[in-house]
VEXMI-716282 format. One record per residue (C-alpha): residue in one letter; x negated, y negated, z. Coordinates in pm, whole numbers, m for minus. Each point is the difference from the previous one (the first is absolute). Layout:
REM residues N
r,c1,c2,c3
A,X,Y,Z
...
REM end
This chain:
REM residues 766
r,c1,c2,c3
M,3088,m6952,m1392
P,m186,m73,322
S,67,348,123
T,m127,159,m315
S,m314,m211,m2
T,m102,79,357
R,4,381,m42
P,m286,13,m252
R,m202,m238,213
K,56,222,303
A,m106,300,m196
R,m318,m173,m114
S,m81,m112,351
T,58,349,128
T,m231,135,m264
A,m264,m257,79
D,32,66,370
S,m33,371,m59
K,m312,m61,m206
T,m142,m219,275
E,83,254,266
S,m147,277,m207
G,m317,m199,m36
S,m41,m113,359
I,246,116,262
T,35,357,m122
S,m365,38,m81
S,m68,236,289
P,272,251,m96
R,m125,m7,m355
Q,m351,63,120
K,133,288,203
D,179,138,m305
S,m309,m41,m214
G,m201,186,264
T,240,293,5
P,m96,139,m343
Q,m366,m29,93
N,59,196,320
I,193,263,m191
L,m279,32,m257
L,m263,37,274
F,214,263,171
L,41,192,m324
I,m374,m12,m71
A,m79,137,346
F,276,259,m31
R,m117,126,m339
A,m364,1,114
L,101,232,282
N,204,196,m251
A,m299,42,m231
L,m227,125,277
C,264,250,118
V,45,166,m339
R,m197,325,18
T,169,211,m266
F,m27,73,m371
F,274,m98,m246
Q,m112,m22,m363
P,m342,43,m167
D,46,m332,m182
E,m41,m169,337
F,m371,77,m33
F,m78,106,m357
Q,174,m291,m177
S,m120,m278,229
L,m277,79,249
E,m212,229,m219
P,m39,m247,m289
A,m41,m278,257
W,m286,195,158
Q,m160,40,m341
I,30,m374,m68
A,m145,m95,339
F,m283,254,27
G,m81,99,m358
G,74,281,m241
D,m231,245,183
S,163,m49,339
G,189,331,m16
A,352,m133,m65
W,242,235,m174
I,128,m175,m313
T,305,183,m135
W,104,43,m361
E,230,m306,0
W,m297,m232,43
R,m206,177,m263
H,285,m48,m251
H,71,m363,101
L,351,59,136
R,m27,m215,313
S,m43,m369,63
S,m308,m88,202
I,155,m292,192
H,110,218,292
P,m340,176,48
Y,m185,m331,m25
I,186,m125,308
F,m125,289,211
A,m343,m14,m163
A,m37,m351,142
V,114,132,338
Y,m260,280,m13
Y,m274,m241,m100
V,74,m247,280
S,38,278,259
N,m333,150,m100
L,m168,m340,32
V,153,m55,344
S,m106,345,121
G,m353,m59,m126
Y,m17,m342,165
L,120,141,334
S,m230,306,m30
I,264,235,133
S,m41,377,9
P,75,210,m311
L,309,153,156
H,141,m340,98
R,m85,m130,m345
A,200,286,m149
N,295,m80,229
L,m14,m363,m113
L,10,101,m366
L,297,224,79
A,198,m269,181
A,m70,m298,m229
P,220,110,m296
K,280,95,239
L,0,m339,167
T,m7,m172,m338
Q,307,190,m113
A,162,m74,338
L,m27,m370,m85
F,180,60,m332
A,269,203,178
A,55,m277,256
V,44,m254,m279
G,257,231,m160
D,195,28,327
F,m16,m376,49
Y,141,m77,m344
T,268,265,45
W,122,m206,294
K,m33,m322,m202
L,195,144,m294
A,272,121,237
G,19,m356,134
K,46,m127,m353
V,284,249,m56
Y,182,m26,334
G,m129,m329,138
N,m305,m87,206
S,12,121,362
S,312,205,m75
Y,65,330,170
E,m32,176,m334
A,m350,m143,m57
W,m114,113,344
G,166,333,m63
A,m202,42,m320
L,m318,m72,196
A,97,257,263
L,78,260,m266
T,m332,m45,m176
V,m193,18,329
L,186,314,115
S,m10,166,m342
P,m177,339,22
W,m105,m24,m364
Q,m156,m342,52
W,m197,129,298
F,m102,308,m197
C,m90,m155,m335
S,m34,m379,8
T,m358,m5,132
R,m135,265,m237
T,m232,m106,m281
L,242,102,m275
S,55,m238,m287
N,375,41,59
C,m36,m155,346
L,m162,m312,m141
E,264,m7,m276
T,273,4,265
S,m144,m302,179
L,m50,m190,m326
T,353,89,m114
V,172,m142,306
V,m215,m315,m17
A,97,m40,m366
L,368,48,85
Y,m21,m272,263
L,m168,m242,m244
W,228,92,m290
P,215,m291,m131
W,337,157,80
G,186,m312,m110
W,m122,m7,m361
P,323,141,m156
S,199,m287,151
E,m259,m249,m123
L,45,124,m355
S,361,m118,13
Y,m123,m354,84
P,m243,m111,m274
Q,m63,m334,168
R,m118,172,321
A,m225,232,m196
S,m147,m285,m207
S,m77,m200,312
R,m291,229,77
N,m333,m116,m119
D,m218,201,m231
S,m251,100,267
T,272,161,211
R,137,191,m297
N,m342,118,m113
K,m125,93,348
P,124,366,m3
S,m148,66,m345
T,m331,m147,111
Q,m10,224,304
R,84,308,m206
S,m275,m83,m246
I,m254,m37,280
V,96,333,158
L,m9,179,m337
G,m338,m150,m81
I,m150,102,334
S,136,354,m38
T,m142,36,m351
L,m339,m134,108
L,m24,235,299
D,94,298,m219
R,m271,m104,m246
I,m258,m13,279
Y,105,332,154
Y,49,208,m317
G,m274,m167,m203
S,231,m62,m296
W,310,m199,m82
T,306,207,87
F,363,m42,103
P,87,273,256
P,383,m30,m24
F,m7,118,m363
K,m227,294,89
F,224,86,294
L,311,18,m217
Y,m180,199,m269
F,m133,273,230
N,304,31,227
I,275,m30,m262
A,m149,89,m337
Q,m210,290,131
S,234,76,296
L,m290,55,237
A,211,m107,296
I,191,330,m24
F,m325,179,84
Y,28,m138,356
G,359,107,58
R,352,m11,m138
N,301,m114,201
D,378,9,m35
W,182,m290,m160
H,166,m88,332
Y,m326,m10,195
Y,13,m370,83
L,362,26,110
S,m25,322,200
Q,m354,m38,139
G,m147,m339,m87
Y,250,m227,171
P,39,224,310
L,m377,9,49
L,m35,m376,m42
L,292,m101,219
M,39,284,253
T,258,m117,257
T,67,m321,m197
L,140,193,m298
P,375,m35,88
F,m30,m375,51
S,m196,m40,m325
L,266,184,m198
I,270,m219,153
G,m205,m310,m75
L,m50,108,m363
F,374,47,m45
Q,89,m330,165
A,m258,m193,m201
M,127,128,m334
F,374,26,57
A,97,m202,309
K,m102,m364,14
Q,m50,m147,346
R,204,m315,66
S,m239,m107,274
L,m283,m28,m256
T,m45,m250,m278
S,26,97,m364
Q,m379,m9,m37
Q,m47,228,301
N,255,246,m138
S,m178,m19,m334
I,m335,84,161
K,151,299,179
C,163,123,m317
R,m324,m20,m198
L,m193,180,272
A,260,276,0
V,m12,32,m379
V,m380,27,7
C,13,263,277
T,241,203,m214
F,m152,m58,m343
M,m366,73,79
P,53,354,141
A,223,79,m298
V,m275,m101,m243
L,m274,182,193
S,216,313,7
L,m54,34,m376
V,m363,100,73
S,m45,362,108
H,m268,m75,260
K,149,m187,296
E,m135,m113,333
V,168,m192,277
R,m278,m260,5
F,98,m106,m353
I,316,m164,142
Y,m175,m129,312
P,5,m364,m126
L,382,13,26
L,m7,58,376
P,m1,m369,108
A,306,m69,m216
L,178,306,139
I,m77,m111,355
I,139,m347,m71
L,321,150,m140
A,29,233,301
S,m48,m273,260
Q,352,m147,m25
P,190,332,51
A,m243,97,276
V,43,m331,183
K,376,16,m38
F,2,350,150
F,m249,m44,285
L,22,m369,97
P,330,20,198
P,m129,279,228
I,m320,m196,66
S,164,m338,63
S,283,132,219
R,1,225,306
S,329,168,m76
R,14,372,73
S,187,58,m323
N,m322,m69,m192
G,m210,239,203
S,m4,260,m276
R,m148,m250,m247
R,m266,m105,248
F,m88,363,54
L,m13,52,m377
L,m232,m300,m40
I,m238,136,264
F,15,346,m152
L,m78,m122,m353
S,m287,m213,129
L,m148,300,183
V,39,215,m311
N,m188,m260,m205
I,m277,m19,258
Y,m35,377,17
I,m13,37,m380
A,m257,m277,m25
Y,m215,155,271
Y,15,353,m139
T,m77,m97,m359
T,m295,m222,93
S,m155,204,282
S,76,368,m56
H,117,104,m345
A,m297,52,m238
S,m247,m138,255
G,m256,277,m38
V,m138,m121,m333
L,m118,m319,171
N,m117,174,317
V,m225,230,m200
M,m168,m299,m165
D,m69,m145,345
Y,m152,334,97
F,m231,2,m302
R,m122,m353,71
T,m70,93,361
Q,m189,312,m107
Y,m207,m203,m243
V,m101,m252,265
S,m74,279,250
H,m204,237,m221
Y,m97,m159,m331
L,m76,m365,67
G,m370,m78,47
D,m168,m273,203
T,53,m250,m282
P,372,m27,m83
P,71,m30,m373
R,156,m312,m143
L,362,68,m88
G,m40,m149,m345
Y,m306,205,m81
P,35,237,m294
A,85,356,89
G,m253,149,m241
L,m337,157,62
S,m162,m331,78
S,179,m4,335
F,m264,235,136
S,m291,m232,m69
S,129,m279,222
S,m51,203,316
S,m291,226,m86
S,m211,m168,263
S,250,51,280
S,m61,263,264
V,321,182,m85
M,73,61,m365
P,351,m123,m93
T,157,283,m195
V,301,30,m224
M,319,135,149
T,200,214,m244
I,373,66,24
G,229,209,m217
F,377,m59,1
L,190,311,m107
M,331,m184,m12
P,242,m128,m262
C,m143,m301,m176
H,m8,m333,185
S,115,155,327
T,m237,m220,200
P,m147,m348,m38
W,m345,m19,m151
R,m283,m251,20
S,214,m260,175
H,10,240,301
L,m322,196,m46
I,m178,m340,2
F,m360,124,22
P,m173,36,m339
R,m192,312,104
I,321,194,53
H,30,190,m327
A,329,176,m55
W,187,181,m272
A,368,80,m34
L,234,176,m238
S,110,m233,m280
C,334,m32,m179
E,m75,m191,m317
P,307,m23,m229
P,2,139,m355
V,m105,m320,m176
N,11,4,m383
L,127,361,m17
N,288,122,m214
S,323,139,139
T,m113,363,m29
E,m321,m65,190
K,185,m201,262
S,242,287,65
T,m287,238,87
Y,m231,m252,165
L,m117,68,355
D,m216,m241,194
E,m276,107,236
A,224,7,307
D,255,218,m181
L,m273,241,m107
F,m127,28,355
Y,339,70,159
E,86,246,m275
D,m282,230,118
P,m228,m148,267
A,m244,292,14
T,m53,6,m377
F,m41,m376,m11
L,m268,5,270
Q,m176,286,m176
K,m16,m188,m330
N,m39,m363,104
M,m229,7,304
Q,m376,7,m41
G,m111,324,158
E,350,144,m44
L,117,197,305
R,m338,158,69
H,m252,m276,65
F,85,m250,272
P,m215,m257,178
S,m103,125,341
K,m31,m340,171
P,130,m354,m44
A,m223,m260,m161
Y,m113,m164,323
Q,m147,332,123
L,m213,53,m313
N,m357,m114,m50
S,m110,m234,m277
N,m83,282,m246
Q,338,164,43
L,172,m338,m10
T,m102,m69,m359
H,183,313,m111
H,301,m83,213
R,52,m346,m146
P,345,m24,m166
S,114,m210,m288
S,286,m246,24
N,279,115,m230
T,287,m221,94
S,93,m77,m360
Q,34,322,m192
D,102,102,m347
P,311,222,21
T,m98,190,m313
M,m337,110,143
P,m46,280,254
H,m77,m115,353
H,m290,153,190
H,m5,m110,361
L,m269,57,260
W,85,174,323
P,20,m293,245
D,m80,m41,367
Y,371,m38,75
L,310,149,m160
A,337,m167,62
F,334,157,m91
F,358,38,116
A,89,282,237
Q,218,158,m269
L,m323,102,m176
E,m174,140,308
P,89,372,m43
T,m120,m7,m362
L,m332,m162,87
R,m57,237,292
T,18,286,m246
S,m208,m165,m271
L,m270,m145,228
H,m20,276,261
S,m370,59,m76
S,m92,m371,9
P,m137,m195,299
Y,301,m234,m11
A,218,m9,309
E,254,m235,152
C,m142,m308,170
Y,298,m238,2
R,378,11,m32
T,248,m284,13
W,375,m35,m16
N,142,m120,m330
T,370,65,m53
A,286,199,145
W,143,44,m351
H,m88,m96,m354
D,177,20,m334
D,m321,128,m165
W,m78,356,107
R,m370,m60,m64
R,m13,m274,264
K,170,183,287
G,m159,48,339
D,m298,m150,176
I,m320,m117,m163
V,m287,240,66
V,m371,m75,m35
W,m264,271,m34
C,m368,m79,40
L,m340,171,m10
D,m141,m121,332
Q,29,287,247
T,m40,m235,295
I,305,m202,m104
Q,188,325,m61
R,m79,125,349
E,94,m332,160
W,329,m1,m188
R,77,357,111
E,m68,m94,361
H,211,m312,m36
T,284,204,m149
Q,m23,258,278
L,19,m272,263
L,303,m148,m171
N,165,341,m20
Q,m74,70,366
A,136,m337,101
G,308,60,m211
W,44,346,153
Q,m33,m140,351
R,258,m267,m74
H,227,268,m143
M,m38,222,307
Q,57,m293,234
Q,315,m85,m189
R,117,361,24
E,m73,3,373
R,203,m316,47
Q,286,154,m194
F,m23,319,208
D,m1,m205,322
K,317,m172,m116
I,159,340,m62
I,m103,124,346
D,139,m315,161
G,323,60,m185
F,15,357,131
R,m63,m120,354
K,279,m254,m25
E,233,270,m130
A,m104,227,287
A,61,m281,250
R,349,m55,m139
G,57,375,12
S,m105,17,366
S,251,m268,90
F,269,194,m180
F,m79,328,178
G,m23,m178,334
T,347,m141,m52
L,127,348,m82
S,m161,134,318
G,164,m269,210
V,343,92,m130
R,m68,371,m40
G,291,79,223
S,241,m168,m235
F,m124,199,m298
G,m60,321,188
L,m374,m3,m69
G,m243,150,245
S,m358,m82,63
S,m98,287,m225
F,79,m223,m296
L,m334,m181,51
P,m344,143,71
A,m37,144,346
S,m336,m163,51
W,164,m346,m4
S,140,m82,342
W,286,m245,22
S,93,m246,271
S,341,67,157
S,8,m283,249
P,357,m131,12
S,m115,m340,116
S,m196,m69,m315
S,208,m192,m249
S,m265,m110,m247
S,m31,153,m339
S,m347,123,85
S,149,242,254
Y,124,211,m285
L,m356,54,m129
P,m210,297,110
T,m255,m68,268
T,m276,148,m212
W,114,m151,m329
P,m306,m167,m154
F,190,m301,m136
S,196,m78,316
H,m86,m356,98
S,183,m11,334
P,m23,336,178
P,159,21,345
T,m323,134,150
S,m286,m211,122
R,m229,121,m277
R,m19,m201,m317
W,81,154,m335
Y,m355,m40,m125
Q,m126,187,311
V,203,307,m86
S,m205,269,m170
W,149,226,m257
S,m138,254,m244
W,217,m105,m291
S,m138,m131,m332
W,113,m48,m357
P,m67,328,m183
S,m87,7,m367
L,204,193,m250
S,m304,180,m140
A,m109,120,347
L,354,112,68
Q,7,207,m318
R,m338,161,77
N,93,89,361
A,370,60,m44
R,m17,352,144
R,m209,m104,304
W,199,m315,74
Q,140,10,356
L,275,m242,88
T,98,m76,359
W,364,m6,m92
S,232,89,m286
W,318,m125,m152
P,308,75,214
W,163,182,m287
S,m110,281,m220
W,m65,m69,m364
V,92,354,m96
G,346,10,m141
R,57,m365,72
R,m94,m132,m339
K,253,59,m266
H,m132,184,m301
T,m4,m217,m308
R,130,155,m317
W,m138,m191,m296
P,213,m28,m314
E,m96,213,m295
W,m67,m302,m222
M,m288,m85,236
T,m150,342,57
E,39,128,m356
S,m53,m320,m195
P,m315,m14,m216
W,m41,m365,101
V,m80,100,363
P,m286,252,m22
D,m63,229,299
W,280,m139,211
D,m35,266,270
A,m366,m90,53
L,85,m367,35
V,272,75,257
K,m233,230,193
K,m272,m264,6
S,246,m262,119
K,120,224,284
S,m353,74,118
R,m86,m369,m3
G,310,m79,201
K,m87,262,264
S,m351,m138,35
E,129,m352,44
R,252,112,263
M,m271,182,192
L,m225,m301,m21
W,244,m264,123
S,168,222,257
REM end
């Protein structure tokens, strides 16, 4: 009895002591632990901010047209020049996402106005602000990926840190997480929701007393939050669209009932398995597949039942969602992007199990795994760098070029306000300035949505038009089968399209850009903004100051516009390859300003000359290496012949074996190897005479094969081979299957050419 009564008391005292220690003695470690997540979050924010500023490539049009363009319209008004696509006109999209960036635009514009920065710096600020905002969302997603991995494998476990390392080194995360796509924000919100999800609710259902112990406010808290979010979403849609609407219903109706999604592409049923997962995971794919299998079929004894349950549910979701989305014909890898954090968490345990022993130990037996880890990390870094700095970078570079041209040539003394309407009233604001601010016009002869729009053009007086690709809305199946959008009509016959749809056709072109025209000519040169067009109406575009297109179209436009004043004034790298043949090659810009054309030609000539000089220098270095190799071979050959001369008595060789003009030392007292070299040999480093080798003059040089062939008859050699070639070489009798076979045409001529080449080479190197 005494023994049994003391054990509970000891346990209670231990518990109390632990509580006391946790509250006082161990307060500093706990503060250190609580500071660790904050440091990780700050690191991730800085890392993703750098990530966002390093992304200089184009991925999907929705990055701009489904977020930044409507946000620009909300922030700066309906006449600000934003391109509003058909989805927004038919109420298919929720306005919550654009409203976030609209607030960012509004605040950034206020800050730039308060600081009175230059127009170009103001444009750069409006470009960077949405990126940095999305970088914050991406950092939160990475942070909660680490937190969710800690909930699955244990806080501060190797698997949790492995999940953090995988998400930081993920090429897809570097490529996509900081883009202003709605899928990127969905990914961050999904992993936060998974971390906050009550994973223990199935076990609580088996204990009614535990479930009933919750108060009503706790049980009703999720429903209250959902009601608030739904109410805010409905109110924002009402403000944006001007009527009560529910975009999810419209989205399902247009994309499923009318099958408009097929208009933008059809994919195989196995797309998410064969392309989606490999693109998302890259080098992590094998570990993710192993983690999926282990989570569903192999329970881990080192984990609790709840942790195994979480892993199993994550694996089921990662398998079930792609299967459901595969039922839709139109597929994109970004549709399964919200599953990436769960896949990384499942992959962390196999990856840690495979790579942790090589890292923690210095055994040579694990050297191959360490090398594999370094190799995979370098592959991830290279893929991330190439996809964010090189591939499809030209479409953003050309927008930078247009902004620079606008500031250089079109902007007057009084810079326009960025929120000012882009209509005709923009001219009146600066009529009193010494330099008239004019409208810059650009035409994009590209597939639809190949470049960003107002979010990168920025300035309201940059008027541009592009080929549209409106889907066949409210058309029957017969009309849909024969429907061609404007971009399809153009690429079907570019010359005919320009003849029919350009004002002035292919005969009347503007002679000068707008900033070189006077006020009377400027009124007739003023374009109209046609960013939202009716696909059923014919499009009549004005000939702009600048034409932008892919290099694939350059030969066609050179033929069609050969009589026009357009000429190349800018070219930028875009892609080394592309799956769309219309988007292959560089991006080329033609303009009307002859001064810019001349400057670009001179710039191109300088680049070509510099490239040619580098090429010739490289060839000279290669030729010098070849000559050095020949000299080394000749030096080795001289040593060989000197050795033969020293022992010529043993082999019965006379001095006539070597050239008579080379005198040899026959001093018996000389025992060095240099005594076997000729006294006039140019590469002899230790001649027996008092003269140095570099003081010896000789008339020998390296002849060229072409000079030898031209002067073969007049070539005079000071010596000849000690044997006669006549009758020495055995005549080669070629088999009949070679000389008479139809697969070897003109065999005799080939043999004759080979013999003549061999004679020339022997004469040269003799």
